[in-house]
CHARMM internal coordinates of N, CA and C (Angstrom, degrees):
IC EDIT
DIST 1 N 1 CA 1.4377
DIST 1 CA 1 C 1.5260
ANGL 1 N 1 CA 1 C 108.44
DIST 1 C 2 N 1.3222
ANGL 1 CA 1 C 2 N 116.35
DIHE 1 N 1 CA 1 C 2 N 126.63
DIST 2 N 2 CA 1.4558
ANGL 1 C 2 N 2 CA 119.13
DIHE 1 CA 1 C 2 N 2 CA -178.38
DIST 2 CA 2 C 1.5243
ANGL 2 N 2 CA 2 C 110.14
DIHE 1 C 2 N 2 CA 2 C -92.14
DIST 2 C 3 N 1.3022
ANGL 2 CA 2 C 3 N 113.50
DIHE 2 N 2 CA 2 C 3 N 149.49
DIST 3 N 3 CA 1.4632
ANGL 2 C 3 N 3 CA 119.68
DIHE 2 CA 2 C 3 N 3 CA 177.14
DIST 3 CA 3 C 1.5057
ANGL 3 N 3 CA 3 C 108.75
DIHE 2 C 3 N 3 CA 3 C -92.16
DIST 3 C 4 N 1.2818
ANGL 3 CA 3 C 4 N 116.79
DIHE 3 N 3 CA 3 C 4 N 140.64
DIST 4 N 4 CA 1.4548
ANGL 3 C 4 N 4 CA 121.57
DIHE 3 CA 3 C 4 N 4 CA 176.82
DIST 4 CA 4 C 1.5189
ANGL 4 N 4 CA 4 C 107.95
DIHE 3 C 4 N 4 CA 4 C -110.05
DIST 4 C 5 N 1.3193
ANGL 4 CA 4 C 5 N 115.75
DIHE 4 N 4 CA 4 C 5 N 129.95
DIST 5 N 5 CA 1.4585
ANGL 4 C 5 N 5 CA 119.64
DIHE 4 CA 4 C 5 N 5 CA 178.55
DIST 5 CA 5 C 1.5189
ANGL 5 N 5 CA 5 C 109.43
DIHE 4 C 5 N 5 CA 5 C -67.71
DIST 5 C 6 N 1.2879
ANGL 5 CA 5 C 6 N 114.91
DIHE 5 N 5 CA 5 C 6 N 146.95
DIST 6 N 6 CA 1.4540
ANGL 5 C 6 N 6 CA 120.74
DIHE 5 CA 5 C 6 N 6 CA 179.24
DIST 6 CA 6 C 1.5312
ANGL 6 N 6 CA 6 C 109.32
DIHE 5 C 6 N 6 CA 6 C -75.26
DIST 6 C 7 N 1.3014
ANGL 6 CA 6 C 7 N 116.17
DIHE 6 N 6 CA 6 C 7 N 134.81
DIST 7 N 7 CA 1.4549
ANGL 6 C 7 N 7 CA 122.38
DIHE 6 CA 6 C 7 N 7 CA 179.40
DIST 7 CA 7 C 1.5287
ANGL 7 N 7 CA 7 C 109.18
DIHE 6 C 7 N 7 CA 7 C -79.08
DIST 7 C 8 N 1.3260
ANGL 7 CA 7 C 8 N 115.72
DIHE 7 N 7 CA 7 C 8 N 112.50
DIST 8 N 8 CA 1.4714
ANGL 7 C 8 N 8 CA 120.49
DIHE 7 CA 7 C 8 N 8 CA 179.42
DIST 8 CA 8 C 1.5220
ANGL 8 N 8 CA 8 C 111.59
DIHE 7 C 8 N 8 CA 8 C -113.78
DIST 8 C 9 N 1.3412
ANGL 8 CA 8 C 9 N 117.06
DIHE 8 N 8 CA 8 C 9 N 16.03
DIST 9 N 9 CA 1.4643
ANGL 8 C 9 N 9 CA 120.83
DIHE 8 CA 8 C 9 N 9 CA -175.56
DIST 9 CA 9 C 1.5091
ANGL 9 N 9 CA 9 C 113.51
DIHE 8 C 9 N 9 CA 9 C -81.45
DIST 9 C 10 N 1.3292
ANGL 9 CA 9 C 10 N 117.45
DIHE 9 N 9 CA 9 C 10 N -20.22
DIST 10 N 10 CA 1.4495
ANGL 9 C 10 N 10 CA 120.02
DIHE 9 CA 9 C 10 N 10 CA -173.58
DIST 10 CA 10 C 1.5169
ANGL 10 N 10 CA 10 C 111.87
DIHE 9 C 10 N 10 CA 10 C 88.71
DIST 10 C 11 N 1.3357
ANGL 10 CA 10 C 11 N 116.47
DIHE 10 N 10 CA 10 C 11 N -7.66
DIST 11 N 11 CA 1.4581
ANGL 10 C 11 N 11 CA 121.47
DIHE 10 CA 10 C 11 N 11 CA 176.92
DIST 11 CA 11 C 1.5285
ANGL 11 N 11 CA 11 C 107.38
DIHE 10 C 11 N 11 CA 11 C -88.08
DIST 11 C 12 N 1.3140
ANGL 11 CA 11 C 12 N 117.63
DIHE 11 N 11 CA 11 C 12 N 129.88
DIST 12 N 12 CA 1.4661
ANGL 11 C 12 N 12 CA 119.31
DIHE 11 CA 11 C 12 N 12 CA -179.03
DIST 12 CA 12 C 1.5389
ANGL 12 N 12 CA 12 C 111.95
DIHE 11 C 12 N 12 CA 12 C -59.78
DIST 12 C 13 N 1.3190
ANGL 12 CA 12 C 13 N 116.26
DIHE 12 N 12 CA 12 C 13 N 142.91
DIST 13 N 13 CA 1.4644
ANGL 12 C 13 N 13 CA 121.34
DIHE 12 CA 12 C 13 N 13 CA -178.76
DIST 13 CA 13 C 1.5221
ANGL 13 N 13 CA 13 C 112.29
DIHE 12 C 13 N 13 CA 13 C -54.56
DIST 13 C 14 N 1.3339
ANGL 13 CA 13 C 14 N 117.93
DIHE 13 N 13 CA 13 C 14 N -39.76
DIST 14 N 14 CA 1.4626
ANGL 13 C 14 N 14 CA 119.55
DIHE 13 CA 13 C 14 N 14 CA -177.48
DIST 14 CA 14 C 1.5230
ANGL 14 N 14 CA 14 C 111.30
DIHE 13 C 14 N 14 CA 14 C -64.11
DIST 14 C 15 N 1.3383
ANGL 14 CA 14 C 15 N 118.05
DIHE 14 N 14 CA 14 C 15 N -30.68
DIST 15 N 15 CA 1.4628
ANGL 14 C 15 N 15 CA 120.61
DIHE 14 CA 14 C 15 N 15 CA 177.60
DIST 15 CA 15 C 1.5251
ANGL 15 N 15 CA 15 C 111.13
DIHE 14 C 15 N 15 CA 15 C -73.53
DIST 15 C 16 N 1.3064
ANGL 15 CA 15 C 16 N 116.55
DIHE 15 N 15 CA 15 C 16 N -39.26
DIST 16 N 16 CA 1.4694
ANGL 15 C 16 N 16 CA 120.44
DIHE 15 CA 15 C 16 N 16 CA 176.63
DIST 16 CA 16 C 1.5215
ANGL 16 N 16 CA 16 C 109.60
DIHE 15 C 16 N 16 CA 16 C -63.92
DIST 16 C 17 N 1.3278
ANGL 16 CA 16 C 17 N 116.72
DIHE 16 N 16 CA 16 C 17 N -44.26
DIST 17 N 17 CA 1.4646
ANGL 16 C 17 N 17 CA 120.79
DIHE 16 CA 16 C 17 N 17 CA 178.86
DIST 17 CA 17 C 1.5282
ANGL 17 N 17 CA 17 C 111.32
DIHE 16 C 17 N 17 CA 17 C -61.66
DIST 17 C 18 N 1.3269
ANGL 17 CA 17 C 18 N 117.47
DIHE 17 N 17 CA 17 C 18 N -42.41
DIST 18 N 18 CA 1.4658
ANGL 17 C 18 N 18 CA 121.47
DIHE 17 CA 17 C 18 N 18 CA 179.16
DIST 18 CA 18 C 1.5262
ANGL 18 N 18 CA 18 C 111.20
DIHE 17 C 18 N 18 CA 18 C -62.75
DIST 18 C 19 N 1.3242
ANGL 18 CA 18 C 19 N 116.40
DIHE 18 N 18 CA 18 C 19 N -43.12
DIST 19 N 19 CA 1.4564
ANGL 18 C 19 N 19 CA 120.56
DIHE 18 CA 18 C 19 N 19 CA 178.39
DIST 19 CA 19 C 1.5295
ANGL 19 N 19 CA 19 C 111.06
DIHE 18 C 19 N 19 CA 19 C -64.01
DIST 19 C 20 N 1.3134
ANGL 19 CA 19 C 20 N 116.17
DIHE 19 N 19 CA 19 C 20 N -43.08
DIST 20 N 20 CA 1.4622
ANGL 19 C 20 N 20 CA 120.49
DIHE 19 CA 19 C 20 N 20 CA 179.28
DIST 20 CA 20 C 1.5282
ANGL 20 N 20 CA 20 C 110.50
DIHE 19 C 20 N 20 CA 20 C -61.76
DIST 20 C 21 N 1.3244
ANGL 20 CA 20 C 21 N 117.11
DIHE 20 N 20 CA 20 C 21 N -42.43
DIST 21 N 21 CA 1.4718
ANGL 20 C 21 N 21 CA 120.58
DIHE 20 CA 20 C 21 N 21 CA 179.32
DIST 21 CA 21 C 1.5265
ANGL 21 N 21 CA 21 C 111.57
DIHE 20 C 21 N 21 CA 21 C -65.01
DIST 21 C 22 N 1.3140
ANGL 21 CA 21 C 22 N 116.48
DIHE 21 N 21 CA 21 C 22 N -33.84
DIST 22 N 22 CA 1.4604
ANGL 21 C 22 N 22 CA 120.56
DIHE 21 CA 21 C 22 N 22 CA 179.70
DIST 22 CA 22 C 1.5298
ANGL 22 N 22 CA 22 C 111.76
DIHE 21 C 22 N 22 CA 22 C -73.59
DIST 22 C 23 N 1.3254
ANGL 22 CA 22 C 23 N 116.80
DIHE 22 N 22 CA 22 C 23 N -37.28
DIST 23 N 23 CA 1.4709
ANGL 22 C 23 N 23 CA 121.23
DIHE 22 CA 22 C 23 N 23 CA -176.04
DIST 23 CA 23 C 1.5261
ANGL 23 N 23 CA 23 C 113.87
DIHE 22 C 23 N 23 CA 23 C -84.67
DIST 23 C 24 N 1.3138
ANGL 23 CA 23 C 24 N 117.86
DIHE 23 N 23 CA 23 C 24 N -28.01
DIST 24 N 24 CA 1.4645
ANGL 23 C 24 N 24 CA 121.26
DIHE 23 CA 23 C 24 N 24 CA -173.39
DIST 24 CA 24 C 1.5275
ANGL 24 N 24 CA 24 C 113.65
DIHE 23 C 24 N 24 CA 24 C -54.28
DIST 24 C 25 N 1.3307
ANGL 24 CA 24 C 25 N 120.78
DIHE 24 N 24 CA 24 C 25 N -48.04
DIST 25 N 25 CA 1.4679
ANGL 24 C 25 N 25 CA 119.30
DIHE 24 CA 24 C 25 N 25 CA -179.49
DIST 25 CA 25 C 1.5350
ANGL 25 N 25 CA 25 C 113.22
DIHE 24 C 25 N 25 CA 25 C -59.37
DIST 25 C 26 N 1.3213
ANGL 25 CA 25 C 26 N 117.60
DIHE 25 N 25 CA 25 C 26 N -39.13
DIST 26 N 26 CA 1.4674
ANGL 25 C 26 N 26 CA 120.55
DIHE 25 CA 25 C 26 N 26 CA 179.36
DIST 26 CA 26 C 1.5242
ANGL 26 N 26 CA 26 C 110.91
DIHE 25 C 26 N 26 CA 26 C -68.16
DIST 26 C 27 N 1.3121
ANGL 26 CA 26 C 27 N 117.01
DIHE 26 N 26 CA 26 C 27 N -39.36
DIST 27 N 27 CA 1.4673
ANGL 26 C 27 N 27 CA 121.20
DIHE 26 CA 26 C 27 N 27 CA 178.63
DIST 27 CA 27 C 1.5222
ANGL 27 N 27 CA 27 C 110.23
DIHE 26 C 27 N 27 CA 27 C -65.37
DIST 27 C 28 N 1.3354
ANGL 27 CA 27 C 28 N 116.32
DIHE 27 N 27 CA 27 C 28 N -44.34
DIST 28 N 28 CA 1.4656
ANGL 27 C 28 N 28 CA 120.12
DIHE 27 CA 27 C 28 N 28 CA 178.87
DIST 28 CA 28 C 1.5217
ANGL 28 N 28 CA 28 C 110.63
DIHE 27 C 28 N 28 CA 28 C -62.66
DIST 28 C 29 N 1.3297
ANGL 28 CA 28 C 29 N 117.43
DIHE 28 N 28 CA 28 C 29 N -43.05
DIST 29 N 29 CA 1.4667
ANGL 28 C 29 N 29 CA 120.88
DIHE 28 CA 28 C 29 N 29 CA 179.94
DIST 29 CA 29 C 1.5280
ANGL 29 N 29 CA 29 C 110.56
DIHE 28 C 29 N 29 CA 29 C -61.93
DIST 29 C 30 N 1.3249
ANGL 29 CA 29 C 30 N 117.44
DIHE 29 N 29 CA 29 C 30 N -40.71
DIST 30 N 30 CA 1.4623
ANGL 29 C 30 N 30 CA 120.74
DIHE 29 CA 29 C 30 N 30 CA 179.42
DIST 30 CA 30 C 1.5237
ANGL 30 N 30 CA 30 C 111.09
DIHE 29 C 30 N 30 CA 30 C -62.46
DIST 30 C 31 N 1.3148
ANGL 30 CA 30 C 31 N 117.32
DIHE 30 N 30 CA 30 C 31 N -45.41
DIST 31 N 31 CA 1.4540
ANGL 30 C 31 N 31 CA 119.67
DIHE 30 CA 30 C 31 N 31 CA -177.25
DIST 31 CA 31 C 1.5219
ANGL 31 N 31 CA 31 C 113.24
DIHE 30 C 31 N 31 CA 31 C -74.53
DIST 31 C 32 N 1.3208
ANGL 31 CA 31 C 32 N 117.62
DIHE 31 N 31 CA 31 C 32 N -6.84
DIST 32 N 32 CA 1.4606
ANGL 31 C 32 N 32 CA 121.25
DIHE 31 CA 31 C 32 N 32 CA 172.32
DIST 32 CA 32 C 1.5245
ANGL 32 N 32 CA 32 C 111.47
DIHE 31 C 32 N 32 CA 32 C -86.58
DIST 32 C 33 N 1.3383
ANGL 32 CA 32 C 33 N 117.93
DIHE 32 N 32 CA 32 C 33 N -13.47
DIST 33 N 33 CA 1.4664
ANGL 32 C 33 N 33 CA 121.65
DIHE 32 CA 32 C 33 N 33 CA 178.71
DIST 33 CA 33 C 1.5269
ANGL 33 N 33 CA 33 C 109.65
DIHE 32 C 33 N 33 CA 33 C -79.82
DIST 33 C 34 N 1.3415
ANGL 33 CA 33 C 34 N 115.44
DIHE 33 N 33 CA 33 C 34 N 162.75
DIST 34 N 34 CA 1.4695
ANGL 33 C 34 N 34 CA 120.22
DIHE 33 CA 33 C 34 N 34 CA 177.44
DIST 34 CA 34 C 1.5245
ANGL 34 N 34 CA 34 C 110.74
DIHE 33 C 34 N 34 CA 34 C -61.81
DIST 34 C 35 N 1.3257
ANGL 34 CA 34 C 35 N 115.96
DIHE 34 N 34 CA 34 C 35 N -43.07
DIST 35 N 35 CA 1.4673
ANGL 34 C 35 N 35 CA 120.08
DIHE 34 CA 34 C 35 N 35 CA -179.88
DIST 35 CA 35 C 1.5274
ANGL 35 N 35 CA 35 C 110.69
DIHE 34 C 35 N 35 CA 35 C -61.27
DIST 35 C 36 N 1.3199
ANGL 35 CA 35 C 36 N 117.07
DIHE 35 N 35 CA 35 C 36 N -44.74
DIST 36 N 36 CA 1.4578
ANGL 35 C 36 N 36 CA 121.57
DIHE 35 CA 35 C 36 N 36 CA 178.87
DIST 36 CA 36 C 1.5157
ANGL 36 N 36 CA 36 C 112.08
DIHE 35 C 36 N 36 CA 36 C -62.30
DIST 36 C 37 N 1.3296
ANGL 36 CA 36 C 37 N 116.22
DIHE 36 N 36 CA 36 C 37 N -40.12
DIST 37 N 37 CA 1.4575
ANGL 36 C 37 N 37 CA 119.86
DIHE 36 CA 36 C 37 N 37 CA 179.48
DIST 37 CA 37 C 1.5239
ANGL 37 N 37 CA 37 C 111.60
DIHE 36 C 37 N 37 CA 37 C -69.10
DIST 37 C 38 N 1.3472
ANGL 37 CA 37 C 38 N 116.74
DIHE 37 N 37 CA 37 C 38 N -37.84
DIST 38 N 38 CA 1.4773
ANGL 37 C 38 N 38 CA 120.06
DIHE 37 CA 37 C 38 N 38 CA 175.68
DIST 38 CA 38 C 1.5229
ANGL 38 N 38 CA 38 C 110.61
DIHE 37 C 38 N 38 CA 38 C -63.39
DIST 38 C 39 N 1.3249
ANGL 38 CA 38 C 39 N 115.72
DIHE 38 N 38 CA 38 C 39 N -44.92
DIST 39 N 39 CA 1.4580
ANGL 38 C 39 N 39 CA 119.93
DIHE 38 CA 38 C 39 N 39 CA -178.74
DIST 39 CA 39 C 1.5340
ANGL 39 N 39 CA 39 C 110.79
DIHE 38 C 39 N 39 CA 39 C -63.87
DIST 39 C 40 N 1.3153
ANGL 39 CA 39 C 40 N 116.50
DIHE 39 N 39 CA 39 C 40 N -40.47
DIST 40 N 40 CA 1.4629
ANGL 39 C 40 N 40 CA 120.58
DIHE 39 CA 39 C 40 N 40 CA 178.78
DIST 40 CA 40 C 1.5286
ANGL 40 N 40 CA 40 C 110.41
DIHE 39 C 40 N 40 CA 40 C -65.03
DIST 40 C 41 N 1.3368
ANGL 40 CA 40 C 41 N 117.27
DIHE 40 N 40 CA 40 C 41 N -42.29
DIST 41 N 41 CA 1.4667
ANGL 40 C 41 N 41 CA 120.91
DIHE 40 CA 40 C 41 N 41 CA 178.52
DIST 41 CA 41 C 1.5350
ANGL 41 N 41 CA 41 C 110.39
DIHE 40 C 41 N 41 CA 41 C -62.82
DIST 41 C 42 N 1.3299
ANGL 41 CA 41 C 42 N 117.03
DIHE 41 N 41 CA 41 C 42 N -40.12
DIST 42 N 42 CA 1.4679
ANGL 41 C 42 N 42 CA 120.50
DIHE 41 CA 41 C 42 N 42 CA 178.22
DIST 42 CA 42 C 1.5245
ANGL 42 N 42 CA 42 C 110.11
DIHE 41 C 42 N 42 CA 42 C -65.27
DIST 42 C 43 N 1.3310
ANGL 42 CA 42 C 43 N 116.94
DIHE 42 N 42 CA 42 C 43 N -40.88
DIST 43 N 43 CA 1.4633
ANGL 42 C 43 N 43 CA 120.66
DIHE 42 CA 42 C 43 N 43 CA 177.88
DIST 43 CA 43 C 1.5288
ANGL 43 N 43 CA 43 C 110.65
DIHE 42 C 43 N 43 CA 43 C -62.83
DIST 43 C 44 N 1.3357
ANGL 43 CA 43 C 44 N 116.51
DIHE 43 N 43 CA 43 C 44 N -42.74
DIST 44 N 44 CA 1.4628
ANGL 43 C 44 N 44 CA 119.87
DIHE 43 CA 43 C 44 N 44 CA 179.67
DIST 44 CA 44 C 1.5262
ANGL 44 N 44 CA 44 C 110.96
DIHE 43 C 44 N 44 CA 44 C -62.51
DIST 44 C 45 N 1.3392
ANGL 44 CA 44 C 45 N 117.17
DIHE 44 N 44 CA 44 C 45 N -43.22
DIST 45 N 45 CA 1.4591
ANGL 44 C 45 N 45 CA 121.12
DIHE 44 CA 44 C 45 N 45 CA 179.96
DIST 45 CA 45 C 1.5255
ANGL 45 N 45 CA 45 C 110.48
DIHE 44 C 45 N 45 CA 45 C -63.71
DIST 45 C 46 N 1.3268
ANGL 45 CA 45 C 46 N 116.60
DIHE 45 N 45 CA 45 C 46 N -42.16
DIST 46 N 46 CA 1.4655
ANGL 45 C 46 N 46 CA 120.73
DIHE 45 CA 45 C 46 N 46 CA 178.75
DIST 46 CA 46 C 1.5242
ANGL 46 N 46 CA 46 C 110.92
DIHE 45 C 46 N 46 CA 46 C -63.98
DIST 46 C 47 N 1.3099
ANGL 46 CA 46 C 47 N 116.25
DIHE 46 N 46 CA 46 C 47 N -42.29
DIST 47 N 47 CA 1.4679
ANGL 46 C 47 N 47 CA 121.09
DIHE 46 CA 46 C 47 N 47 CA 179.53
DIST 47 CA 47 C 1.5330
ANGL 47 N 47 CA 47 C 110.72
DIHE 46 C 47 N 47 CA 47 C -64.21
DIST 47 C 48 N 1.3237
ANGL 47 CA 47 C 48 N 115.66
DIHE 47 N 47 CA 47 C 48 N -43.32
DIST 48 N 48 CA 1.4628
ANGL 47 C 48 N 48 CA 119.88
DIHE 47 CA 47 C 48 N 48 CA 179.13
DIST 48 CA 48 C 1.5302
ANGL 48 N 48 CA 48 C 110.60
DIHE 47 C 48 N 48 CA 48 C -62.74
DIST 48 C 49 N 1.3381
ANGL 48 CA 48 C 49 N 117.14
DIHE 48 N 48 CA 48 C 49 N -40.11
DIST 49 N 49 CA 1.4574
ANGL 48 C 49 N 49 CA 121.27
DIHE 48 CA 48 C 49 N 49 CA 179.28
DIST 49 CA 49 C 1.5282
ANGL 49 N 49 CA 49 C 110.75
DIHE 48 C 49 N 49 CA 49 C -65.25
DIST 49 C 50 N 1.3495
ANGL 49 CA 49 C 50 N 116.88
DIHE 49 N 49 CA 49 C 50 N -41.96
DIST 50 N 50 CA 1.4666
ANGL 49 C 50 N 50 CA 119.73
DIHE 49 CA 49 C 50 N 50 CA 177.88
DIST 50 CA 50 C 1.5210
ANGL 50 N 50 CA 50 C 111.33
DIHE 49 C 50 N 50 CA 50 C -62.62
DIST 50 C 51 N 1.3302
ANGL 50 CA 50 C 51 N 116.74
DIHE 50 N 50 CA 50 C 51 N -40.58
DIST 51 N 51 CA 1.4629
ANGL 50 C 51 N 51 CA 120.10
DIHE 50 CA 50 C 51 N 51 CA 179.51
DIST 51 CA 51 C 1.5229
ANGL 51 N 51 CA 51 C 110.61
DIHE 50 C 51 N 51 CA 51 C -65.49
DIST 51 C 52 N 1.3280
ANGL 51 CA 51 C 52 N 116.70
DIHE 51 N 51 CA 51 C 52 N -40.30
DIST 52 N 52 CA 1.4630
ANGL 51 C 52 N 52 CA 120.83
DIHE 51 CA 51 C 52 N 52 CA 177.91
DIST 52 CA 52 C 1.5215
ANGL 52 N 52 CA 52 C 110.33
DIHE 51 C 52 N 52 CA 52 C -63.91
DIST 52 C 53 N 1.3376
ANGL 52 CA 52 C 53 N 116.93
DIHE 52 N 52 CA 52 C 53 N -44.64
DIST 53 N 53 CA 1.4654
ANGL 52 C 53 N 53 CA 120.80
DIHE 52 CA 52 C 53 N 53 CA 178.77
DIST 53 CA 53 C 1.5246
ANGL 53 N 53 CA 53 C 110.84
DIHE 52 C 53 N 53 CA 53 C -61.65
DIST 53 C 54 N 1.3148
ANGL 53 CA 53 C 54 N 116.45
DIHE 53 N 53 CA 53 C 54 N -41.57
DIST 54 N 54 CA 1.4631
ANGL 53 C 54 N 54 CA 121.02
DIHE 53 CA 53 C 54 N 54 CA 178.97
DIST 54 CA 54 C 1.5318
ANGL 54 N 54 CA 54 C 110.40
DIHE 53 C 54 N 54 CA 54 C -61.79
DIST 54 C 55 N 1.3221
ANGL 54 CA 54 C 55 N 115.60
DIHE 54 N 54 CA 54 C 55 N -43.52
DIST 55 N 55 CA 1.4686
ANGL 54 C 55 N 55 CA 120.64
DIHE 54 CA 54 C 55 N 55 CA 179.60
DIST 55 CA 55 C 1.5322
ANGL 55 N 55 CA 55 C 110.46
DIHE 54 C 55 N 55 CA 55 C -64.01
DIST 55 C 56 N 1.3335
ANGL 55 CA 55 C 56 N 116.28
DIHE 55 N 55 CA 55 C 56 N -43.18
DIST 56 N 56 CA 1.4730
ANGL 55 C 56 N 56 CA 119.77
DIHE 55 CA 55 C 56 N 56 CA 179.84
DIST 56 CA 56 C 1.5294
ANGL 56 N 56 CA 56 C 111.02
DIHE 55 C 56 N 56 CA 56 C -65.41
DIST 56 C 57 N 1.3349
ANGL 56 CA 56 C 57 N 117.13
DIHE 56 N 56 CA 56 C 57 N -38.69
DIST 57 N 57 CA 1.4617
ANGL 56 C 57 N 57 CA 120.36
DIHE 56 CA 56 C 57 N 57 CA 178.34
DIST 57 CA 57 C 1.5204
ANGL 57 N 57 CA 57 C 111.62
DIHE 56 C 57 N 57 CA 57 C -64.85
DIST 57 C 58 N 1.3278
ANGL 57 CA 57 C 58 N 117.03
DIHE 57 N 57 CA 57 C 58 N -38.86
DIST 58 N 58 CA 1.4682
ANGL 57 C 58 N 58 CA 120.53
DIHE 57 CA 57 C 58 N 58 CA 177.55
DIST 58 CA 58 C 1.5127
ANGL 58 N 58 CA 58 C 110.82
DIHE 57 C 58 N 58 CA 58 C -64.51
DIST 58 C 59 N 1.3382
ANGL 58 CA 58 C 59 N 116.06
DIHE 58 N 58 CA 58 C 59 N -39.95
DIST 59 N 59 CA 1.4724
ANGL 58 C 59 N 59 CA 119.58
DIHE 58 CA 58 C 59 N 59 CA 178.76
DIST 59 CA 59 C 1.5175
ANGL 59 N 59 CA 59 C 110.89
DIHE 58 C 59 N 59 CA 59 C -65.42
DIST 59 C 60 N 1.3267
ANGL 59 CA 59 C 60 N 117.39
DIHE 59 N 59 CA 59 C 60 N -39.03
DIST 60 N 60 CA 1.4589
ANGL 59 C 60 N 60 CA 121.74
DIHE 59 CA 59 C 60 N 60 CA 178.22
DIST 60 CA 60 C 1.5279
ANGL 60 N 60 CA 60 C 110.71
DIHE 59 C 60 N 60 CA 60 C -62.73
DIST 60 C 61 N 1.3441
ANGL 60 CA 60 C 61 N 115.74
DIHE 60 N 60 CA 60 C 61 N -43.73
DIST 61 N 61 CA 1.4577
ANGL 60 C 61 N 61 CA 120.89
DIHE 60 CA 60 C 61 N 61 CA -177.60
DIST 61 CA 61 C 1.5318
ANGL 61 N 61 CA 61 C 111.63
DIHE 60 C 61 N 61 CA 61 C -67.66
DIST 61 C 62 N 1.3158
ANGL 61 CA 61 C 62 N 117.19
DIHE 61 N 61 CA 61 C 62 N -29.13
DIST 62 N 62 CA 1.4598
ANGL 61 C 62 N 62 CA 119.24
DIHE 61 CA 61 C 62 N 62 CA -177.02
DIST 62 CA 62 C 1.5251
ANGL 62 N 62 CA 62 C 111.99
DIHE 61 C 62 N 62 CA 62 C -81.39
DIST 62 C 63 N 1.3265
ANGL 62 CA 62 C 63 N 117.49
DIHE 62 N 62 CA 62 C 63 N -7.35
DIST 63 N 63 CA 1.4735
ANGL 62 C 63 N 63 CA 119.87
DIHE 62 CA 62 C 63 N 63 CA -179.57
DIST 63 CA 63 C 1.4924
ANGL 63 N 63 CA 63 C 112.01
DIHE 62 C 63 N 63 CA 63 C -82.77
END
COOR INIT
IC SEED 1 N 1 CA 1 C
IC BUILD
């Protein structure tokens, strides 16, 4: 069972859902392109590096 975050934006849920349904096909199409896949791979590498740096900083602080 997945948890859904509570909407605190003041925007009604049905409007957020409608916007998401409208944007999803364009987002999916973009990430199917070579450019989208390159950008996603770069984001993943950056995220992995940040997580590694965070882990190393925690280890340094615990010494």
